[in-house]
Wavefront OBJ file of the C-alpha trace (Angstrom):
o trace
v 0.000 0.000 0.000
v 1.964 2.985 -1.273
v 0.753 6.463 -0.368
v 0.559 9.860 -1.888
v 2.748 12.183 0.143
v 1.063 15.275 1.564
v 1.834 17.701 4.356
v -1.578 18.843 5.512
v -2.773 15.526 6.956
v -0.406 12.720 8.039
v -2.781 10.055 6.748
v -4.098 12.064 3.841
v -7.842 12.044 4.544
v -10.573 14.400 5.688
v -12.080 14.114 9.198
v -14.554 11.209 9.484
v -18.214 11.169 10.426
v -19.234 10.123 13.928
v -20.437 6.747 12.636
v -17.176 5.636 11.027
v -15.213 7.072 13.950
v -17.223 4.928 16.371
v -16.607 1.793 14.311
v -12.920 2.577 13.998
v -12.714 3.214 17.748
v -13.756 -0.391 18.379
v -10.816 -1.701 16.329
v -8.449 0.710 18.067
v -9.728 -0.345 21.489
v -9.195 -4.014 20.618
v -5.634 -3.118 19.656
v -4.987 -2.377 23.314
v -4.925 -6.113 24.054
v -1.895 -7.042 21.903
v -0.227 -3.743 22.780
v -0.447 -4.461 26.508
v 0.731 -8.037 25.937
v 3.827 -6.928 23.996
v 4.592 -4.025 26.352
v 4.229 -6.263 29.400
v 6.493 -8.872 27.793
v 9.145 -6.263 26.998
v 8.885 -4.820 30.518
v 9.381 -8.286 32.006
v 12.354 -9.202 29.814
v 14.122 -5.844 30.149
v 13.166 -5.345 33.807
v 11.195 -2.125 33.489
v 8.454 -0.804 35.747
v 4.883 0.277 35.010
v 6.142 3.647 33.786
v 7.347 1.963 30.590
v 3.905 0.489 29.912
v 2.402 3.935 30.514
v 4.747 5.451 27.912
v 3.718 2.767 25.412
v 0.033 3.448 26.116
v 0.600 7.187 25.633
v 2.217 6.627 22.236
v -0.626 4.315 21.243
v -3.182 6.907 22.335
v -1.513 9.464 20.067
v -1.635 6.981 17.203
v -5.342 6.381 17.843
v -6.039 10.115 17.833
v -4.400 10.511 14.409
v -6.248 7.488 13.001
v -9.634 8.630 14.327
v -9.087 12.077 12.852
v -8.069 10.701 9.465
v -10.162 7.593 8.790
v -12.474 8.329 5.817
v -16.212 7.706 5.594
v -15.938 5.473 2.526
v -13.687 2.672 3.782
v -14.863 -0.488 1.944
v -15.221 -2.553 5.127
v -16.612 -2.276 8.669
v -14.339 -0.484 11.102
v -10.945 0.220 9.578
v -10.920 -2.958 7.479
v -8.914 -6.174 7.538
v -5.714 -4.819 5.973
v -5.676 -1.753 8.210
v -6.270 -3.977 11.234
v -3.081 -5.820 10.318
v -1.245 -2.480 10.095
v -2.698 -1.599 13.497
v -1.513 -4.951 14.846
v 1.962 -4.253 13.497
v 1.909 -0.946 15.365
v 1.482 -2.848 18.630
v 5.001 -4.189 17.989
v 6.455 -0.853 16.878
v 5.064 1.298 19.719
v 6.710 -0.732 22.538
v 10.025 -0.495 20.655
v 9.658 3.278 20.444
v 8.936 3.480 24.173
v 12.204 1.620 24.839
v 14.128 4.561 23.381
v 13.387 6.364 26.667
v 15.348 3.723 28.620
v 18.807 3.522 26.961
v 20.750 3.117 30.206
v 18.848 -0.035 31.180
v 19.384 -2.009 27.956
v 21.812 -4.924 28.049
v 22.979 -7.349 25.349
v 20.063 -9.733 25.903
v 17.639 -6.830 25.629
v 18.988 -5.843 22.233
v 18.367 -9.377 20.958
v 14.774 -8.997 22.144
v 14.484 -5.658 20.305
v 15.813 -7.295 17.141
v 13.274 -10.127 17.410
v 10.298 -7.771 17.858
v 11.562 -5.409 15.143
v 12.127 -8.285 12.716
v 8.568 -9.496 13.289
v 7.241 -6.017 12.500
v 9.347 -5.883 9.319
v 8.190 -9.327 8.193
v 4.562 -8.239 8.554
v 5.214 -5.153 6.443
v 3.714 -5.759 3.024
v 1.176 -8.311 4.270
v -1.366 -5.533 4.819
v -0.951 -4.359 1.217
v -1.314 -7.933 -0.021
v -4.543 -8.313 1.959
v -5.905 -5.033 0.621
v -5.182 -6.035 -2.978
v -6.539 -9.550 -2.507
v -9.837 -8.261 -1.117
v -9.967 -5.188 -3.387
v -9.952 -2.815 -0.408
v -6.931 -0.632 -1.280
v -7.406 2.928 -0.039
v -5.368 6.106 0.165
v -5.888 6.017 3.940
v -4.444 2.501 4.178
v -1.394 3.489 2.148
v -0.708 6.479 4.365
v -1.285 4.481 7.553
v 1.232 1.885 6.389
v 3.806 4.492 5.358
v 3.555 6.581 8.520
v 4.019 3.469 10.666
v 7.101 2.501 8.624
v 8.530 6.006 9.086
v 7.878 5.935 12.824
v 9.540 2.534 13.182
v 12.660 3.741 11.353
v 12.756 6.805 13.611
v 12.470 4.641 16.746
v 15.202 2.261 15.544
v 17.542 5.124 14.653
v 17.131 6.515 18.181
v 17.871 3.074 19.647
v 21.002 2.734 17.492
v 22.195 6.161 18.637
v 21.558 5.402 22.319
v 23.451 2.117 21.928
v 26.591 4.335 21.596
v 27.717 2.496 18.471
v 26.907 5.320 16.050
v 27.003 9.071 16.502
v 23.933 11.327 16.606
v 24.040 11.695 12.816
v 22.270 8.317 12.595
v 19.120 10.146 13.712
v 18.987 11.605 10.194
v 17.857 8.184 8.963
v 14.704 8.469 11.041
v 14.286 12.239 10.725
v 14.660 12.657 6.946
v 11.041 11.756 6.193
v 9.769 14.296 8.739
v 12.167 16.971 7.496
v 10.806 16.361 3.999
v 7.229 16.802 5.194
v 8.199 19.980 7.069
v 9.904 21.310 3.945
v 6.622 20.842 2.115
v 5.161 23.511 4.349
v 7.676 25.964 2.887
v 7.904 24.767 -0.722
v 4.446 23.822 -2.113
v 5.980 21.777 -4.933
v 7.061 19.163 -2.379
v 3.408 18.555 -1.492
v 2.691 16.972 -4.850
v 1.796 13.333 -5.466
v 4.385 10.599 -5.168
v 3.168 7.483 -6.887
v 4.047 3.918 -5.804
v 7.739 3.155 -6.193
v 9.563 -0.153 -5.767
v 12.772 1.822 -5.233
v 11.192 3.786 -2.378
v 9.747 0.661 -0.770
v 12.998 -1.331 -1.045
v 15.104 1.459 0.444
v 12.608 1.923 3.285
v 12.840 -1.773 4.152
v 16.635 -1.591 3.877
v 16.726 1.148 6.523
v 14.900 -1.062 9.006
v 17.063 -4.101 8.244
v 20.311 -2.140 8.573
v 19.282 -0.507 11.844
v 18.289 -3.871 13.333
v 21.649 -5.329 12.291
v 23.445 -2.392 13.923
v 21.637 -3.153 17.191
v 23.110 -6.668 17.265
v 25.462 -7.075 20.268
v 27.977 -8.888 18.047
v 28.188 -5.996 15.567
v 31.134 -3.682 16.366
v 30.767 0.100 16.332
v 32.912 0.519 13.198
v 30.725 -1.838 11.173
v 27.538 -0.303 12.589
v 28.720 3.172 11.551
v 29.649 1.964 8.056
v 26.310 0.229 7.529
v 24.377 3.210 8.877
v 26.278 5.613 6.624
v 25.480 3.452 3.589
v 21.803 3.305 4.553
v 21.681 7.081 5.000
v 23.268 7.686 1.609
v 20.700 5.385 -0.032
v 17.895 7.215 1.750
v 19.170 10.641 0.708
v 19.466 9.405 -2.876
v 15.858 8.210 -2.791
v 14.607 11.539 -1.459
v 16.699 13.402 -4.036
v 14.981 11.424 -6.814
v 11.548 12.205 -5.349
v 12.360 15.900 -4.880
v 13.594 16.152 -8.466
v 10.379 14.527 -9.671
v 8.178 16.822 -7.593
v 9.984 20.029 -8.492
v 9.800 19.213 -12.206
v 6.072 18.456 -12.053
v 3.623 21.271 -11.188
v 1.646 20.431 -7.999
v -1.861 19.107 -8.676
l 1 2 3 4 5 6 7 8 9 10 11 12 13 14 15 16 17 18 19 20 21 22 23 24 25 26 27 28 29 30 31 32 33 34 35 36 37 38 39 40 41 42 43 44 45 46 47 48 49 50 51 52 53 54 55 56 57 58 59 60 61 62 63 64 65 66 67 68 69 70 71 72 73 74 75 76 77 78 79 80 81 82 83 84 85 86 87 88 89 90 91 92 93 94 95 96 97 98 99 100 101 102 103 104 105 106 107 108 109 110 111 112 113 114 115 116 117 118 119 120 121 122 123 124 125 126 127 128 129 130 131 132 133 134 135 136 137 138 139 140 141 142 143 144 145 146 147 148 149 150 151 152 153 154 155 156 157 158 159 160 161 162 163 164 165 166 167 168 169 170 171 172 173 174 175 176 177 178 179 180 181 182 183 184 185 186 187 188 189 190 191 192 193 194 195 196 197 198 199 200 201 202 203 204 205 206 207 208 209 210 211 212 213 214 215 216 217 218 219 220 221 222 223 224 225 226 227 228 229 230 231 232 233 234 235 236 237 238 239 240 241 242 243 244 245 246 247 248 249 250 251 252 253 254
């Protein structure tokens, strides 16, 4: 599910009616169950207190607020739909990882293996939601944006975790921040708010960022190798954005 990139609305839709918002709220509420299960599991393995679970719940609440604001009235299924439910389920893996970025001093080697396992599961599920949407003919602009924004947030969380692991300098945060800097730039240059159509290059490089960052978190990976891999991933990402910017600035905004 590839999106069209816009600045005005993170998920690219107009505010929903009360009816669709109520139905979507049910799916979001059910998402609390796997979220709490994953967060509780991480807290147990890493040895964190209830404050960690509260941080994860806060991040999930923010996600729910964005989804409820953005879900359209014409989704072709009850609630947010099967494919978007899978994306929501994937977020219950990503959100606990993001909350871990607030606890860098407590993470040991075993904890990083746990982070890699959860992150790898989230990456493996990426693409399954798009496959479901295509199989059931329920592809939507909302679903594409939901998928993309979750991918971007996961890369941001992983880049923070790599930085706090002390293997790579703070420049690694650019891997996670580039997408958000691009969106912010669209507020200044209207041409960057144009449509970006589905791209295999964009999708492959996005997945590569997640894979590289997870590898860098491996306890057996030395700092020199982690820095080299991260630098290569960043260069690929900047190349991809340069291609998109060139395309957008040569095409008048619709």
